[in-house]
C-alpha positions in Angstrom: -1.9 -16.8 -32.2 -3.9 -17.2 -35.3 -3.7 -14.5 -37.9 -6.7 -13.5 -40.0 -7.6 -11.0 -42.6 -10.8 -9.1 -42.2 -12.4 -5.9 -43.5 -13.4 -3.1 -41.2 -16.8 -1.4 -41.9 -16.3 1.6 -44.0 -12.8 0.6 -45.1 -13.8 0.4 -48.7 -12.7 -3.2 -49.2 -9.2 -2.7 -47.7 -8.2 -5.6 -45.5 -6.2 -5.4 -42.2 -4.2 -8.2 -40.6 -5.1 -8.8 -36.9 -4.3 -11.4 -34.4 -6.4 -13.0 -31.7 -5.7 -12.2 -28.1 -7.7 -13.3 -25.1 -9.8 -10.6 -23.5 -9.1 -9.6 -19.9 -11.2 -11.6 -17.5 -12.7 -10.0 -14.5 -15.6 -8.2 -12.9 -14.8 -4.6 -13.7 -13.4 -5.1 -17.2 -16.3 -4.3 -19.7 -16.1 -4.3 -23.4 -18.3 -2.0 -25.4 -20.7 -4.1 -27.5 -20.4 -1.7 -30.4 -16.6 -2.0 -30.5 -15.1 -4.5 -32.9 -12.5 -5.4 -30.3 -15.1 -7.3 -28.4 -14.1 -10.4 -30.5 -10.6 -10.3 -29.1 -8.9 -8.8 -32.2 -6.1 -6.3 -32.1 -3.7 -4.8 -34.7 -0.4 -6.6 -35.5 1.2 -3.4 -36.8 1.9 -0.6 -34.4 -0.5 2.4 -34.4 1.9 5.3 -34.2 -0.8 7.7 -32.9 -1.6 5.6 -29.9 1.7 3.7 -29.4 -0.3 0.5 -28.9 -1.0 1.7 -25.3 -4.1 0.6 -23.4 -6.6 3.3 -23.3 -7.1 5.1 -20.0 -10.3 3.3 -18.9 -8.9 -0.2 -19.7 -5.6 0.6 -17.9 -7.6 2.0 -14.9 -9.8 -1.2 -14.8 -6.7 -3.3 -14.6 -5.2 -1.2 -11.8 -8.4 -1.3 -9.8 -8.6 -5.1 -10.1 -5.0 -5.4 -9.0 -5.6 -3.2 -6.0 -8.8 -5.1 -5.1 -7.0 -8.5 -5.4 -4.2 -7.2 -3.1 -6.8 -6.1 -0.5 -8.9 -9.2 -0.5 -7.0 -12.2 -2.0 -4.5 -13.8 0.4 -2.2 -15.0 -2.3 -2.1 -11.6 -4.0 -1.3 -10.0 -0.7 1.4 -12.5 0.0 3.0 -11.9 -3.4 3.2 -8.1 -2.8 4.1 -8.3 0.9 6.9 -10.9 0.5 8.6 -8.8 -2.1 8.5 -5.7 0.1 9.7 -7.6 3.2 12.7 -9.1 1.4 13.6 -6.0 -0.7 13.2 -3.3 2.0 13.6 -5.3 5.2 14.2 -2.9 8.1 14.8 0.0 5.7 17.1 1.6 3.3 20.5 3.0 4.3 22.3 5.9 2.7 25.7 7.6 3.3 27.5 10.6 1.8 31.2 11.4 2.0 30.4 15.1 2.7 28.9 15.8 6.1 26.8 18.8 4.8 25.2 16.5 2.2 24.6 13.9 4.8 22.9 16.5 7.0 20.4 17.7 4.4 19.6 14.1 3.3 18.9 13.2 6.9 16.7 16.2 7.3 14.7 15.2 4.2 14.5 11.6 5.2 13.3 12.3 8.8 10.9 15.1 7.8 7.5 14.1 9.2 5.8 15.3 6.0 7.9 13.0 3.9 7.9 10.1 6.4 10.4 8.2 4.3 10.8 5.4 7.0 7.2 4.3 6.0 7.0 5.7 2.5 9.8 3.4 1.3 7.5 0.4 2.0 4.5 2.1 0.4 6.7 2.7 -2.7 7.5 -1.0 -3.0 3.9 -2.0 -2.5 2.5 0.5 -5.1 5.2 -0.4 -7.6 4.0 -4.0 -7.5 0.3 -3.3 -7.4 0.2 -0.6 -10.0 3.4 -1.3 -11.9 4.5 2.3 -11.5 4.9 5.1 -9.0 4.8 8.9 -9.4 7.0 10.8 -6.9 6.2 14.5 -7.0 8.6 17.1 -5.4 7.9 20.5 -3.9 10.9 22.7 -3.0 11.1 25.6 -0.6 13.2 28.3 -2.4 14.3 29.9 0.9 15.7 27.1 2.9 16.0 24.4 0.2 13.8 21.9 2.1 12.1 19.3 -0.2 8.8 17.7 0.2 7.9 14.5 -1.6 4.4 13.3 -2.3 3.1 10.1 -4.0 0.5 10.6 -6.7 -2.1 7.8 -7.1 -1.5 6.2 -10.5 -5.2 6.0 -11.1 -5.2 9.9 -11.2 -2.7 10.1 -14.0 -4.8 10.2 -17.1 -2.0 10.7 -19.7 1.7 11.1 -20.0 2.9 13.5 -22.7 6.4 12.4 -23.8 9.1 13.9 -26.0 8.4 13.5 -29.7 11.8 12.0 -30.2 12.1 10.0 -26.9 9.0 8.2 -25.5 11.0 7.6 -22.3 11.3 11.3 -21.5 8.1 12.7 -20.0 7.3 16.3 -20.8 4.0 16.6 -18.8 1.7 14.5 -16.8 -2.1 15.1 -17.1 -3.7 14.5 -13.8 -7.5 14.2 -13.2 -9.0 13.6 -9.7 -11.9 14.5 -7.6 -11.4 16.8 -4.6 -13.7 15.3 -2.0 -16.2 17.6 -0.3 -17.9 17.5 3.1 -21.6 17.9 3.8 -22.5 21.3 5.3 -23.7 19.8 8.6 -20.3 18.2 9.2 -18.5 21.5 8.5 -20.9 23.3 10.8 -20.4 20.7 13.6 -16.6 20.8 13.2 -16.7 24.6 13.5 -18.9 24.6 16.6 -16.4 22.4 18.4 -13.5 24.9 17.8 -12.2 23.6 14.5 -10.9 26.0 12.0 -9.9 25.7 8.4 -11.5 25.6 5.0 -13.3 22.6 3.7 -14.9 22.2 0.3 -18.6 21.7 0.5 -19.0 19.7 -2.7 -17.0 17.4 -4.9 -14.9 19.2 -7.5 -13.4 17.5 -10.5 -9.8 18.9 -10.9 -7.7 18.7 -14.0 -4.0 19.5 -13.7 -1.1 19.6 -16.0 2.2 18.8 -14.2 5.6 19.7 -15.6 7.6 16.6 -16.3 10.5 17.9 -14.2 8.4 17.8 -11.0 7.9 14.1 -11.1 10.1 11.0 -11.0 8.2 8.3 -12.8 9.2 4.7 -12.0 7.7 1.8 -14.0 8.1 -1.9 -14.3 6.9 -4.7 -16.7 7.2 -2.5 -19.7 9.3 -2.1 -22.8 11.0 0.9 -24.3 8.1 2.2 -26.4 5.5 2.1 -23.6 4.7 5.1 -21.4 3.0 3.2 -18.5 4.1 0.4 -16.3 2.0 -2.7 -15.8 0.9 -4.3 -12.5 2.9 -7.4 -11.4 -0.4 -9.0 -10.4 -1.7 -8.6 -13.9 -0.3 -11.9 -15.1 -1.8 -13.9 -12.3 -5.2 -12.1 -11.9 -7.1 -14.8 -14.0 -5.4 -17.6 -12.1 -6.1 -16.0 -8.7 -9.8 -15.8 -9.8 -9.6 -19.4 -11.0 -8.1 -20.6 -7.7 -10.8 -18.8 -5.8 -13.5 -20.4 -7.8 -11.8 -23.8 -7.4 -11.8 -23.5 -3.6 -15.4 -22.4 -3.6 -16.3 -25.4 -5.7 -14.4 -27.7 -3.3 -16.2 -26.2 -0.3 -19.5 -26.9 -2.0 -18.5 -30.4 -2.8 -17.4 -31.1 0.7 -20.6 -29.6 2.1 -22.6 -31.8 -0.2 -20.5 -34.8 0.9 -21.8 -34.4 4.4 -25.4 -34.7 3.2 -27.2 -38.0 3.7 -30.6 -39.7 3.5 -32.2 -42.8 5.0 -33.4 -45.7 2.8 -36.0 -47.7 4.7 -37.2 -51.0 3.2 -40.3 -52.2 5.0 -41.8 -55.7 4.9 -45.0 -56.5 3.0 -46.8 -57.1 6.2 -47.6 -53.6 7.7 -47.9 -54.9 11.2 -44.2 -55.8 11.2 -43.1 -52.3 10.1 -41.9 -50.2 12.9 -39.1 -47.6 13.4 -38.2 -44.3 14.8 -39.8 -42.1 12.2 -42.4 -39.8 13.7 -44.5 -37.2 12.0 -44.9 -33.5 13.0 -48.2 -31.5 13.0 -48.1 -31.2 9.3 -47.7 -34.9 8.7 -44.0 -34.7 7.6 -41.5 -37.3 8.8 -39.1 -36.1 11.4 -35.6 -37.3 10.4 -33.5 -38.8 13.2 -30.7 -36.6 14.4 -27.1 -37.7 13.9 -26.0 -40.1 16.5 -29.5 -41.4 17.2 -30.1 -45.1 18.0 -32.5 -46.7 15.6 -34.7 -49.5 17.0 -36.5 -51.2 14.2 -38.2 -54.5 13.4 -35.8 -57.3 12.5 -37.5 -57.7 9.2 -36.8 -54.1 8.1 -33.7 -53.0 6.2 -32.1 -49.6 6.8 -29.4 -47.9 4.7 -27.7 -44.5 4.7 -27.4 -42.9 1.3 -24.5 -40.5 0.8 -23.8 -38.6 -2.5 -21.1 -40.0 -4.7 -19.1 -36.9 -5.6 -16.3 -38.6 -7.6 -13.8 -35.8 -6.8 -11.6 -37.4 -4.1 -8.3 -36.7 -5.9 -8.4 -33.0 -6.6 -5.2 -31.9 -4.9 -3.2 -31.9 -8.1 -5.8 -29.7 -9.8 -5.5 -27.0 -7.1 -1.7 -27.3 -7.1 -1.6 -26.9 -10.9 -3.4 -23.6 -10.6 -1.2 -22.5 -7.7 1.9 -23.3 -9.8 0.6 -20.9 -12.5 0.4 -18.2 -9.8 3.9 -19.0 -8.6 5.3 -18.9 -12.1 3.6 -15.6 -12.8 4.7 -14.0 -9.6 8.2 -15.4 -9.2 7.3 -16.6 -5.6 7.7 -20.3 -4.9 4.7 -22.3 -3.8 6.0 -23.1 -0.3 5.7 -19.4 0.5 1.9 -19.8 -0.2 1.4 -22.0 2.9 2.5 -25.5 1.7 5.9 -26.4 3.2 5.6 -30.0 2.1 6.6 -29.2 -1.5 10.3 -29.6 -0.8 13.0 -30.1 1.8 15.6 -27.5 3.0 18.2 -28.4 0.4 15.9 -28.3 -2.7 14.3 -25.1 -1.3 17.6 -23.2 -1.1 18.7 -24.3 -4.5 15.4 -23.4 -6.1 15.1 -20.0 -4.4 18.1 -18.6 -6.4 15.8 -17.2 -9.0 13.6 -15.6 -6.4 16.6 -14.1 -4.7 17.8 -12.7 -8.0 14.4 -11.1 -8.5 14.7 -9.4 -5.1 18.2 -8.3 -5.8 17.1 -6.8 -9.2 14.3 -4.9 -7.4 16.9 -3.6 -4.8 19.1 -2.3 -7.7 16.0 -0.6 -9.2 15.2 1.2 -5.9 18.9 2.0 -5.5 18.6 4.1 -8.7 15.3 5.6 -7.6 16.6 6.8 -4.2 19.8 8.2 -5.8 17.6 10.3 -8.1 15.6 11.5 -5.1 18.7 12.3 -3.2 20.2 14.3 -6.1 17.0 16.4 -6.2 17.4 17.2 -2.6 21.1 18.1 -3.1 20.2 20.3 -6.2 17.7 22.1 -4.0 20.3 22.7 -1.3 22.8 24.0 -3.9 20.2 26.3 -5.6 19.3 28.1 -2.4 22.9 28.3 -1.1 22.7 25.9 1.8 25.6 23.8 0.4 28.3 24.9 -2.1 28.0 24.1 -5.8 31.2 22.1 -5.9 30.2 19.8 -3.0 30.8 16.1 -3.4 27.4 14.7 -4.5 28.3 11.1 -4.1 25.7 9.1 -2.1 25.8 5.4 -1.4 22.5 3.6 -1.0 22.4 0.2 0.8 19.8 -2.4 1.5 19.5 -5.0 4.2 20.6 -8.6 3.3 17.9 -10.7 1.6 18.7 -14.0 3.4 20.1 -14.4 7.0 23.0 -16.4 5.8 24.1 -13.4 3.7 25.1 -11.6 6.9 27.8 -14.1 7.8 28.9 -14.4 4.2 29.2 -10.6 3.7 31.0 -10.1 7.0 33.6 -12.8 6.2 34.2 -11.4 2.8 34.7 -7.9 4.0 37.1 -9.0 6.8 39.2 -10.9 4.3 39.4 -8.0 1.9 40.3 -5.6 4.7 43.0 -7.9 6.1 44.5 -8.4 2.6 44.7 -4.7 2.0 42.2 -4.7 -0.9 39.6 -2.6 1.0 39.7 0.1 3.7 37.7 -0.1 6.9 35.8 3.0 6.0 34.8 1.5 2.7 33.8 -1.8 4.4 31.6 0.1 6.8 29.8 1.8 3.9 29.1 -1.6 2.2 27.4 -3.0 5.3 23.7 -2.3 4.7 22.6 -2.4 8.4 25.0 0.4 9.4 23.0 3.6 8.8 25.8 6.2 9.3 29.4 4.8 9.0 30.9 8.0 10.3 28.9 7.9 13.5 29.6 4.1 13.8 33.3 4.8 13.7 33.0 7.5 16.4 31.1 5.1 18.6 33.9 2.5 18.2 36.6 5.0 19.1 34.6 6.0 22.2 34.3 2.4 23.2 38.0 1.7 22.7 38.9 4.7 25.0 
């Protein structure tokens, strides 16, 4: 980047060092004409008051663009969906050594209000689209039951962090619109036996949420940033560029199908003849494709087609797609082009992608352990389980690649046979076994 020294209006001759940065491209991102940042300048030195964070509207515009791309762009949808499919697979497994802890965790997981069987996949999708998720908890003080709700990141206006530790949130400022229903809809619903209260008009709600009520998970950030960044942010300009390139190719191919007739007639009019006829307005009626032209032997007919000069554009499109693949960590053959490599090269090149999925599994392992500890804390606080209960919880994920199943099984068998690992521990390490205790009971019943 090029550094430059410039003076701000009203700075009384004081100069500031700034560096150029490309502005964010896209439909929703608008730059205020009265703002000096419209030229693409930003401060090199850190502004302590703002922490160099994007302001709320700019961050919101990026999130809305990322969500729109996920909804409408096939490549963006594939990036998000593939990561969720590989990371979550058939679902997360968890086991506790204490039966009481396992029971309250199962009750939390299977609670229809929490719907964690589906919510775990939503969490993975939202973490990629928005770069962060906000899990809010509500505890029943009487029975210790815990409800978890996901807050839309677009509704979080600001995060107030500890003055000495930016990573420790103190409060979350939430702003959202409570949707209202027209009076005629409420009246119709009531007439048909419905009951309940519905707001009749939109209401703008501002809420301050205690930092202890929310688990905030963020990716693509550094230690001094409060918010995460969408994983699609890096590839949004290239997704737009690929869309435009495909549209241009469609236009070119459409134009390539256009043609015109060149008819050279002899100097003697009586020898000129051909299939051209005129309509009521005197315009020539062009022969339809596949027509047989019967003309005088002295006439010369040619078909004129446009010379596009863009026959070899495959590499141009692949270059753009490679930028998308590099930015997302998903290899190009997952974007619908299996001709980019054979089985051997594909397996060797996919190691980086597998490591990405494993890293995301480790991140979610920590997230679910935090969630489970909150459930255990609620149970201890209301007296459902004793305070000295074993809080240990193991979280497991399905294997990323099918061949991992055989490899993991062989490894566990060898460790059990050599006495390095017990059978109970081996069962807990197998991700597709939901409850090792019940699995052991089933095996004992089958052996009897």
